Phi, psi and omega in degrees: 000133179261133179288137181265162177291150179297149179288162177301148182303325181295325178292318178296317180296326181290321184215073183296328180295317179295320178297316178299311181299318179296319179295318179295315178300317180294318177296319178301309180297319180298316184289337183255002191298328183258009182277145173280154180304332182270355178296145180266136183226142175220165183216136177225130180235131177215164178260136179277344181282330183227096183287351179282340176286136177285147176297147174253138184202179179245118182297157180300133178206166180293149181307321182294345181260009178250131179224171176301321181298319179295314179299314181294328178294325176291315181296327178296328178293326181288320182281000000 
């Protein structure tokens, strides 16, 4: 996958949520592109501003068991 140029600022200003979702999807695909289906992957998200919050994450699982839907369900917990 080739990274694309950023969209014009006016497009981002018109629909920032769509731009964010597209950027996350692109980053997701980019980060997993060279993994074998049997490789183990995990994800942990935490805030540096409030250390009392527990990290939210995706437990380690095989690459073939990770999808955009799984990633977005984790991100929804953070938001």
